[in-house]
MOPAC internal coordinates of N, CA, C and O (Angstrom, degrees):
PM7 1SCF
backbone

  N    0.0000 0     0.00 0     0.00 0    0    0    0
  C    1.4562 1     0.00 0     0.00 0    1    0    0
  C    1.5061 1   109.36 1     0.00 0    2    1    0
  O    1.2310 1   120.91 1   -32.54 1    3    2    1
  N    1.2952 1   115.87 1   147.46 1    3    2    1
  C    1.4347 1   120.01 1   176.04 1    5    3    2
  C    1.5252 1   109.17 1   -80.22 1    6    5    3
  O    1.2310 1   121.35 1   -20.34 1    7    6    5
  N    1.3250 1   115.02 1   159.66 1    7    6    5
  C    1.4625 1   117.89 1  -178.79 1    9    7    6
  C    1.5264 1   112.20 1   -63.97 1   10    9    7
  O    1.2310 1   120.17 1   149.89 1   11   10    9
  N    1.3362 1   117.28 1   -30.11 1   11   10    9
  C    1.4636 1   120.77 1   176.58 1   13   11   10
  C    1.5255 1   111.44 1   -64.48 1   14   13   11
  O    1.2310 1   120.58 1   138.72 1   15   14   13
  N    1.3374 1   116.50 1   -41.28 1   15   14   13
  C    1.4642 1   120.23 1   178.70 1   17   15   14
  C    1.5064 1   111.18 1   -66.22 1   18   17   15
  O    1.2310 1   120.78 1   139.77 1   19   18   17
  N    1.3339 1   116.11 1   -40.23 1   19   18   17
  C    1.4720 1   120.28 1   178.93 1   21   19   18
  C    1.5061 1   110.22 1   -62.07 1   22   21   19
  O    1.2310 1   120.11 1   133.64 1   23   22   21
  N    1.3237 1   117.39 1   -46.36 1   23   22   21
  C    1.4707 1   122.48 1   179.29 1   25   23   22
  C    1.5328 1   109.19 1   -61.16 1   26   25   23
  O    1.2310 1   120.43 1   136.89 1   27   26   25
  N    1.3519 1   116.79 1   -43.11 1   27   26   25
  C    1.4620 1   120.06 1   179.98 1   29   27   26
  C    1.5243 1   111.08 1   -62.52 1   30   29   27
  O    1.2310 1   120.13 1   137.47 1   31   30   29
  N    1.3296 1   117.37 1   -42.53 1   31   30   29
  C    1.4711 1   120.38 1   177.98 1   33   31   30
  C    1.5083 1   111.34 1   -63.82 1   34   33   31
  O    1.2310 1   120.08 1   139.74 1   35   34   33
  N    1.3127 1   117.46 1   -40.26 1   35   34   33
  C    1.4652 1   120.85 1  -179.76 1   37   35   34
  C    1.5466 1   110.19 1   -66.37 1   38   37   35
  O    1.2310 1   120.78 1   136.63 1   39   38   37
  N    1.3250 1   116.11 1   -43.37 1   39   38   37
  C    1.4699 1   119.73 1  -179.98 1   41   39   38
  C    1.5352 1   109.15 1   -64.79 1   42   41   39
  O    1.2310 1   120.69 1   138.42 1   43   42   41
  N    1.3015 1   116.28 1   -41.58 1   43   42   41
  C    1.4603 1   119.86 1   179.93 1   45   43   42
  C    1.5214 1   111.71 1   -65.56 1   46   45   43
  O    1.2310 1   120.35 1   137.75 1   47   46   45
  N    1.3246 1   116.93 1   -42.25 1   47   46   45
  C    1.4760 1   120.08 1   177.41 1   49   47   46
  C    1.5061 1   110.29 1   -61.13 1   50   49   47
  O    1.2310 1   119.71 1   135.28 1   51   50   49
  N    1.3110 1   118.16 1   -44.72 1   51   50   49
  C    1.4567 1   122.25 1   178.10 1   53   51   50
  C    1.5524 1   110.70 1   -59.33 1   54   53   51
  O    1.2310 1   121.10 1   133.67 1   55   54   53
  N    1.3083 1   115.51 1   -46.33 1   55   54   53
  C    1.4699 1   120.24 1  -179.14 1   57   55   54
  C    1.5320 1   110.71 1   -63.87 1   58   57   55
  O    1.2310 1   119.95 1   137.72 1   59   58   57
  N    1.3332 1   117.69 1   -42.28 1   59   58   57
  C    1.4523 1   119.78 1   179.88 1   61   59   58
  C    1.5204 1   112.56 1   -66.27 1   62   61   59
  O    1.2310 1   120.43 1   139.81 1   63   62   61
  N    1.3054 1   116.77 1   -40.19 1   63   62   61
  C    1.4737 1   119.19 1   177.70 1   65   63   62
  C    1.5149 1   111.73 1   -65.39 1   66   65   63
  O    1.2310 1   120.31 1   138.88 1   67   66   65
  N    1.3241 1   117.02 1   -41.12 1   67   66   65
  C    1.4691 1   120.27 1   176.72 1   69   67   66
  C    1.5454 1   110.61 1   -64.55 1   70   69   67
  O    1.2310 1   120.70 1   141.03 1   71   70   69
  N    1.3192 1   116.26 1   -38.97 1   71   70   69
  C    1.4810 1   120.03 1   178.22 1   73   71   70
  C    1.5300 1   109.40 1   -63.20 1   74   73   71
  O    1.2310 1   120.12 1   138.13 1   75   74   73
  N    1.3322 1   117.38 1   -41.87 1   75   74   73
  C    1.4630 1   119.54 1   178.64 1   77   75   74
  C    1.5271 1   110.86 1   -64.75 1   78   77   75
  O    1.2310 1   120.13 1   141.91 1   79   78   77
  N    1.3237 1   117.36 1   -38.09 1   79   78   77
  C    1.4710 1   120.68 1   176.24 1   81   79   78
  C    1.5331 1   110.00 1   -62.33 1   82   81   79
  O    1.2310 1   120.63 1   138.59 1   83   82   81
  N    1.3288 1   116.41 1   -41.41 1   83   82   81
  C    1.4808 1   120.25 1   178.41 1   85   83   82
  C    1.5293 1   110.41 1   -64.19 1   86   85   83
  O    1.2310 1   120.13 1   141.30 1   87   86   85
  N    1.3301 1   117.36 1   -38.70 1   87   86   85
  C    1.4551 1   120.26 1   178.16 1   89   87   86
  C    1.5296 1   111.94 1   -62.06 1   90   89   87
  O    1.2310 1   121.10 1   139.90 1   91   90   89
  N    1.3129 1   115.49 1   -40.10 1   91   90   89
  C    1.4629 1   119.83 1   178.96 1   93   91   90
  C    1.5190 1   109.07 1   -64.16 1   94   93   91
  O    1.2310 1   120.27 1   134.72 1   95   94   93
  N    1.3121 1   117.09 1   -45.28 1   95   94   93
  C    1.4536 1   120.76 1   179.84 1   97   95   94
  C    1.5360 1   110.32 1   -59.69 1   98   97   95
  O    1.2310 1   120.22 1   134.61 1   99   98   97
  N    1.3110 1   117.19 1   -45.39 1   99   98   97
  C    1.4829 1   120.79 1   179.09 1  101   99   98
  C    1.5233 1   111.46 1   -64.17 1  102  101   99
  O    1.2310 1   120.36 1   138.10 1  103  102  101
  N    1.3289 1   116.92 1   -41.90 1  103  102  101
  C    1.4597 1   121.19 1   179.06 1  105  103  102
  C    1.5313 1   111.02 1   -60.56 1  106  105  103
  O    1.2310 1   120.53 1   134.33 1  107  106  105
  N    1.2914 1   116.59 1   -45.67 1  107  106  105
  C    1.4757 1   121.32 1  -179.50 1  109  107  106
  C    1.5304 1   109.49 1   -66.74 1  110  109  107
  O    1.2310 1   120.62 1   140.42 1  111  110  109
  N    1.3313 1   116.42 1   -39.58 1  111  110  109
  C    1.4660 1   119.35 1  -179.61 1  113  111  110
  C    1.5276 1   109.59 1   -63.69 1  114  113  111
  O    1.2310 1   119.64 1   134.89 1  115  114  113
  N    1.3136 1   118.30 1   -45.11 1  115  114  113
  C    1.4658 1   121.69 1   178.69 1  117  115  114
  C    1.5351 1   109.54 1   -61.50 1  118  117  115
  O    1.2310 1   121.19 1   136.45 1  119  118  117
  N    1.3242 1   115.32 1   -43.55 1  119  118  117
  C    1.4598 1   119.51 1  -178.77 1  121  119  118
  C    1.5238 1   110.27 1   -62.29 1  122  121  119
  O    1.2310 1   120.61 1   137.72 1  123  122  121
  N    1.3225 1   116.44 1   -42.28 1  123  122  121
  C    1.4752 1   119.48 1  -179.15 1  125  123  122
  C    1.5330 1   110.61 1   -71.09 1  126  125  123
  O    1.2310 1   119.48 1   142.99 1  127  126  125
  N    1.3083 1   118.61 1   -37.01 1  127  126  125
  C    1.4481 1   120.34 1  -178.14 1  129  127  126
  C    1.5348 1   112.86 1   -72.47 1  130  129  127
  O    1.2310 1   120.54 1   145.59 1  131  130  129
  N    1.3221 1   116.58 1   -34.41 1  131  130  129
  C    1.4542 1   120.35 1  -170.28 1  133  131  130
  C    1.5100 1   117.15 1  -116.16 1  134  133  131
  O    1.2310 1   120.04 1   154.62 1  135  134  133
  N    1.2940 1   117.54 1   -25.38 1  135  134  133
  C    1.4444 1   117.52 1  -168.42 1  137  135  134
  C    1.5354 1   114.85 1  -116.86 1  138  137  135
  O    1.2310 1   120.97 1   121.82 1  139  138  137
  N    1.3198 1   115.75 1   -58.18 1  139  138  137
  C    1.4544 1   117.26 1  -170.94 1  141  139  138
  C    1.5073 1   111.40 1  -137.19 1  142  141  139
  O    1.2310 1   121.40 1   -11.44 1  143  142  141
  N    1.2992 1   114.92 1   168.56 1  143  142  141
  C    1.4576 1   121.92 1   176.21 1  145  143  142
  C    1.5282 1   108.84 1   -97.77 1  146  145  143
  O    1.2310 1   120.13 1   -19.24 1  147  146  145
  N    1.3327 1   117.35 1   160.76 1  147  146  145
  C    1.4492 1   121.55 1  -178.53 1  149  147  146
  C    1.5261 1   114.63 1   -58.88 1  150  149  147
  O    1.2310 1   120.14 1   157.99 1  151  150  149
  N    1.3467 1   117.33 1   -22.01 1  151  150  149
  C    1.4533 1   119.85 1  -179.41 1  153  151  150
  C    1.5313 1   111.91 1   -83.06 1  154  153  151
  O    1.2310 1   120.28 1   172.36 1  155  154  153
  N    1.3067 1   117.06 1    -7.64 1  155  154  153
  C    1.4572 1   121.59 1  -177.08 1  157  155  154
  C    1.5185 1   111.15 1   -73.30 1  158  157  155
  O    1.2310 1   120.09 1   -43.54 1  159  158  157
  N    1.3461 1   117.43 1   136.46 1  159  158  157
  C    1.4612 1   120.04 1   178.48 1  161  159  158
  C    1.5225 1   113.11 1   -59.66 1  162  161  159
  O    1.2310 1   120.48 1   146.23 1  163  162  161
  N    1.3299 1   116.70 1   -33.77 1  163  162  161
  C    1.4669 1   119.84 1   178.21 1  165  163  162
  C    1.5383 1   110.53 1   -62.19 1  166  165  163
  O    1.2310 1   120.33 1   134.67 1  167  166  165
  N    1.3140 1   116.98 1   -45.33 1  167  166  165
  C    1.4690 1   121.86 1   176.87 1  169  167  166
  C    1.5185 1   109.82 1   -55.70 1  170  169  167
  O    1.2310 1   120.98 1   129.69 1  171  170  169
  N    1.3332 1   115.73 1   -50.31 1  171  170  169
  C    1.4705 1   120.21 1  -177.13 1  173  171  170
  C    1.5188 1   110.79 1   -63.32 1  174  173  171
  O    1.2310 1   119.95 1   141.03 1  175  174  173
  N    1.3215 1   117.70 1   -38.97 1  175  174  173
  C    1.4690 1   121.40 1  -179.82 1  177  175  174
  C    1.5179 1   111.14 1   -65.04 1  178  177  175
  O    1.2310 1   120.10 1   134.09 1  179  178  177
  N    1.3224 1   117.41 1   -45.91 1  179  178  177
  C    1.4634 1   121.12 1   178.95 1  181  179  178
  C    1.5348 1   109.70 1   -63.28 1  182  181  179
  O    1.2310 1   120.44 1   135.00 1  183  182  181
  N    1.3035 1   116.76 1   -45.00 1  183  182  181
  C    1.4578 1   120.04 1  -179.51 1  185  183  182
  C    1.5277 1   111.28 1   -62.58 1  186  185  183
  O    1.2310 1   120.41 1   132.81 1  187  186  185
  N    1.3086 1   116.82 1   -47.19 1  187  186  185
  C    1.4732 1   120.45 1   179.71 1  189  187  186
  C    1.5258 1   111.68 1   -61.46 1  190  189  187
  O    1.2310 1   120.87 1   136.21 1  191  190  189
  N    1.3120 1   115.95 1   -43.79 1  191  190  189
  C    1.4740 1   120.02 1  -178.63 1  193  191  190
  C    1.5286 1   110.48 1   -64.30 1  194  193  191
  O    1.2310 1   120.70 1   133.55 1  195  194  193
  N    1.3244 1   116.27 1   -46.45 1  195  194  193
  C    1.4600 1   120.08 1  -178.11 1  197  195  194
  C    1.5242 1   111.48 1   -65.26 1  198  197  195
  O    1.2310 1   120.51 1   136.93 1  199  198  197
  N    1.3220 1   116.63 1   -43.07 1  199  198  197
  C    1.4629 1   120.29 1  -179.27 1  201  199  198
  C    1.5430 1   110.58 1   -66.29 1  202  201  199
  O    1.2310 1   120.21 1   140.64 1  203  202  201
  N    1.3237 1   117.20 1   -39.36 1  203  202  201
  C    1.4502 1   120.05 1   176.98 1  205  203  202
  C    1.5330 1   110.83 1   -62.71 1  206  205  203
  O    1.2310 1   120.77 1   135.63 1  207  206  205
  N    1.3158 1   116.14 1   -44.37 1  207  206  205
  C    1.4672 1   120.48 1   179.62 1  209  207  206
  C    1.5157 1   111.06 1   -59.76 1  210  209  207
  O    1.2310 1   120.69 1   134.65 1  211  210  209
  N    1.3271 1   116.29 1   -45.35 1  211  210  209
  C    1.4824 1   119.95 1   178.91 1  213  211  210
  C    1.5186 1   111.17 1   -63.64 1  214  213  211
  O    1.2310 1   120.08 1   139.75 1  215  214  213
  N    1.3042 1   117.45 1   -40.25 1  215  214  213
  C    1.4708 1   120.36 1   179.52 1  217  215  214
  C    1.5252 1   110.55 1   -63.18 1  218  217  215
  O    1.2310 1   119.83 1   144.25 1  219  218  217
  N    1.3368 1   117.92 1   -35.75 1  219  218  217
  C    1.4671 1   121.70 1   177.31 1  221  219  218
  C    1.5243 1   110.03 1   -68.79 1  222  221  219
  O    1.2310 1   120.03 1   138.92 1  223  222  221
  N    1.3258 1   117.56 1   -41.08 1  223  222  221
  C    1.4851 1   121.07 1   177.29 1  225  223  222
  C    1.5174 1   109.45 1   -59.66 1  226  225  223
  O    1.2310 1   120.95 1   133.75 1  227  226  225
  N    1.3209 1   115.78 1   -46.25 1  227  226  225
  C    1.4616 1   120.89 1  -178.98 1  229  227  226
  C    1.5171 1   110.27 1   -62.46 1  230  229  227
  O    1.2310 1   120.40 1   134.88 1  231  230  229
  N    1.3188 1   116.84 1   -45.12 1  231  230  229
  C    1.4562 1   120.98 1   179.58 1  233  231  230
  C    1.5308 1   110.00 1   -59.07 1  234  233  231
  O    1.2310 1   120.51 1   136.59 1  235  234  233
  N    1.3135 1   116.63 1   -43.41 1  235  234  233
  C    1.4698 1   120.89 1   179.75 1  237  235  234
  C    1.5221 1   110.67 1   -62.25 1  238  237  235
  O    1.2310 1   120.35 1   135.73 1  239  238  237
  N    1.3362 1   116.93 1   -44.27 1  239  238  237
  C    1.4696 1   120.78 1   179.98 1  241  239  238
  C    1.5286 1   110.50 1   -65.00 1  242  241  239
  O    1.2310 1   120.51 1   142.90 1  243  242  241
  N    1.3184 1   116.64 1   -37.10 1  243  242  241
  C    1.4817 1   120.47 1   177.66 1  245  243  242
  C    1.5290 1   109.24 1   -64.82 1  246  245  243
  O    1.2310 1   120.07 1   133.27 1  247  246  245
  N    1.3097 1   117.47 1   -46.73 1  247  246  245
  C    1.4580 1   120.91 1  -179.50 1  249  247  246
  C    1.5176 1   112.38 1   -63.14 1  250  249  247
  O    1.2310 1   119.82 1   149.37 1  251  250  249
  N    1.3149 1   117.94 1   -30.63 1  251  250  249
  C    1.4596 1   121.83 1   176.93 1  253  251  250
  C    1.5317 1   112.06 1   -79.29 1  254  253  251
  O    1.2310 1   121.07 1   168.65 1  255  254  253
  N    1.3227 1   115.56 1   -11.35 1  255  254  253
  C    1.4483 1   120.37 1  -179.06 1  257  255  254
  C    1.5328 1   112.87 1    80.25 1  258  257  255
  O    1.2310 1   121.25 1  -160.00 1  259  258  257
  N    1.3365 1   115.21 1    20.00 1  259  258  257
  C    1.4763 1   118.94 1  -179.79 1  261  259  258
  C    1.5159 1   112.13 1   -83.62 1  262  261  259
  O    1.2310 1   120.18 1   151.51 1  263  262  261
  N    1.3325 1   117.27 1   -28.49 1  263  262  261
  C    1.4723 1   120.83 1   173.93 1  265  263  262
  C    1.5157 1   107.58 1  -138.39 1  266  265  263
  O    1.2310 1   121.67 1   -22.70 1  267  266  265
  N    1.3036 1   114.40 1   157.30 1  267  266  265
  C    1.4752 1   119.97 1   176.43 1  269  267  266
  C    1.5158 1   108.02 1   -79.46 1  270  269  267
  O    1.2310 1   120.83 1   -30.07 1  271  270  269
  N    1.3269 1   116.02 1   149.93 1  271  270  269
  C    1.4606 1   120.89 1   177.96 1  273  271  270
  C    1.5027 1   111.25 1   -56.19 1  274  273  271
  O    1.2310 1   120.76 1   142.44 1  275  274  273
  N    1.3290 1   116.16 1   -37.56 1  275  274  273
  C    1.4651 1   121.53 1  -179.82 1  277  275  274
  C    1.5374 1   111.00 1   -61.18 1  278  277  275
  O    1.2310 1   120.68 1   137.96 1  279  278  277
  N    1.3478 1   116.31 1   -42.04 1  279  278  277
  C    1.4749 1   119.69 1   178.00 1  281  279  278
  C    1.5285 1   110.80 1   -66.15 1  282  281  279
  O    1.2310 1   120.57 1   139.93 1  283  282  281
  N    1.2959 1   116.51 1   -40.07 1  283  282  281
  C    1.4588 1   120.16 1   179.16 1  285  283  282
  C    1.5202 1   111.67 1   -61.91 1  286  285  283
  O    1.2310 1   121.04 1   135.75 1  287  286  285
  N    1.3042 1   115.62 1   -44.25 1  287  286  285
  C    1.4669 1   120.04 1   177.11 1  289  287  286
  C    1.5291 1   110.52 1   -63.75 1  290  289  287
  O    1.2310 1   120.15 1   143.60 1  291  290  289
  N    1.3108 1   117.31 1   -36.40 1  291  290  289
  C    1.4665 1   121.77 1   178.69 1  293  291  290
  C    1.5055 1   111.02 1   -64.84 1  294  293  291
  O    1.2310 1   119.91 1   141.14 1  295  294  293
  N    1.3249 1   117.77 1   -38.86 1  295  294  293
  C    1.4676 1   121.56 1   178.16 1  297  295  294
  C    1.5363 1   109.39 1   -63.15 1  298  297  295
  O    1.2310 1   120.80 1   133.38 1  299  298  297
  N    1.3225 1   116.08 1   -46.62 1  299  298  297
  C    1.4766 1   119.94 1   179.54 1  301  299  298
  C    1.5196 1   111.19 1   -63.64 1  302  301  299
  O    1.2310 1   120.88 1   136.20 1  303  302  301
  N    1.3373 1   115.92 1   -43.80 1  303  302  301
  C    1.4785 1   119.42 1  -177.76 1  305  303  302
  C    1.5208 1   111.14 1   -65.46 1  306  305  303
  O    1.2310 1   120.22 1   141.15 1  307  306  305
  N    1.3127 1   117.18 1   -38.85 1  307  306  305
  C    1.4606 1   121.08 1   178.31 1  309  307  306
  C    1.5335 1   110.63 1   -64.11 1  310  309  307
  O    1.2310 1   120.34 1   135.41 1  311  310  309
  N    1.3224 1   116.95 1   -44.59 1  311  310  309
  C    1.4481 1   121.15 1   179.37 1  313  311  310
  C    1.5334 1   109.45 1   -63.94 1  314  313  311
  O    1.2310 1   119.79 1   136.07 1  315  314  313
  N    1.3152 1   118.00 1   -43.93 1  315  314  313
  C    1.4693 1   121.15 1   178.60 1  317  315  314
  C    1.5155 1   111.47 1   -60.49 1  318  317  315
  O    1.2310 1   120.33 1   139.53 1  319  318  317
  N    1.3300 1   116.97 1   -40.47 1  319  318  317
  C    1.4616 1   121.45 1   176.66 1  321  319  318
  C    1.5080 1   111.19 1   -61.91 1  322  321  319
  O    1.2310 1   120.14 1   132.59 1  323  322  321
  N    1.3267 1   117.34 1   -47.41 1  323  322  321
  C    1.4655 1   121.52 1  -179.60 1  325  323  322
  C    1.5110 1   111.11 1   -63.94 1  326  325  323
  O    1.2310 1   119.90 1   139.48 1  327  326  325
  N    1.3158 1   117.79 1   -40.52 1  327  326  325
  C    1.4593 1   121.42 1   178.49 1  329  327  326
  C    1.5424 1   110.57 1   -66.00 1  330  329  327
  O    1.2310 1   120.65 1   143.19 1  331  330  329
  N    1.3174 1   116.36 1   -36.81 1  331  330  329
  C    1.4586 1   119.72 1   177.87 1  333  331  330
  C    1.5176 1   111.18 1   -64.63 1  334  333  331
  O    1.2310 1   120.00 1   138.11 1  335  334  333
  N    1.3224 1   117.60 1   -41.89 1  335  334  333
  C    1.4605 1   122.53 1   177.34 1  337  335  334
  C    1.5343 1   109.28 1   -61.98 1  338  337  335
  O    1.2310 1   120.88 1   135.63 1  339  338  337
  N    1.3206 1   115.92 1   -44.37 1  339  338  337
  C    1.4618 1   121.00 1  -179.71 1  341  339  338
  C    1.5416 1   109.80 1   -63.79 1  342  341  339
  O    1.2310 1   120.60 1   137.37 1  343  342  341
  N    1.3066 1   116.45 1   -42.63 1  343  342  341
  C    1.4772 1   120.96 1   179.54 1  345  343  342
  C    1.5219 1   110.57 1   -62.75 1  346  345  343
  O    1.2310 1   120.89 1   133.71 1  347  346  345
  N    1.3437 1   115.90 1   -46.29 1  347  346  345
  C    1.4715 1   120.43 1  -179.65 1  349  347  346
  C    1.5258 1   111.10 1   -61.55 1  350  349  347
  O    1.2310 1   120.39 1   139.57 1  351  350  349
  N    1.3044 1   116.87 1   -40.43 1  351  350  349
  C    1.4811 1   121.00 1   178.68 1  353  351  350
  C    1.5312 1   110.35 1   -64.19 1  354  353  351
  O    1.2310 1   120.94 1   141.90 1  355  354  353
  N    1.3125 1   115.81 1   -38.10 1  355  354  353
  C    1.4744 1   120.66 1  -178.63 1  357  355  354
  C    1.5318 1   109.67 1   -68.75 1  358  357  355
  O    1.2310 1   120.00 1   140.60 1  359  358  357
  N    1.3017 1   117.61 1   -39.40 1  359  358  357
  C    1.4740 1   121.70 1  -177.92 1  361  359  358
  C    1.5157 1   109.77 1   -68.55 1  362  361  359
  O    1.2310 1   120.14 1   146.56 1  363  362  361
  N    1.3190 1   117.34 1   -33.44 1  363  362  361
  C    1.4850 1   121.49 1  -179.18 1  365  363  362
  C    1.5200 1   112.87 1   -72.90 1  366  365  363
  O    1.2310 1   119.47 1   163.68 1  367  366  365
  N    1.3380 1   118.61 1   -16.32 1  367  366  365
  C    1.4743 1   120.54 1  -177.44 1  369  367  366
  C    1.5079 1   113.11 1   -60.80 1  370  369  367
  O    1.2310 1   120.10 1   180.00 1  371  370  369

């Protein structure tokens, strides 16, 4: 592969992982706004399942060399921070 193709694949992997993190955030936001509260087992199940899936995607991309482990951890940490803010806002309602 040429270096341009490698860079393109890495950028695309990063963008796809961030998009998946955004989807999880939106899914949880909709669930909290319309369906359940953060204390609900359904909420926790969806959150756990989605976060686990994303962590596996990130691990796969790291093993392929498409993203650095540090970037993968940053994606997860950012999502966890945003979800925590969303959770805190929901509890304060």
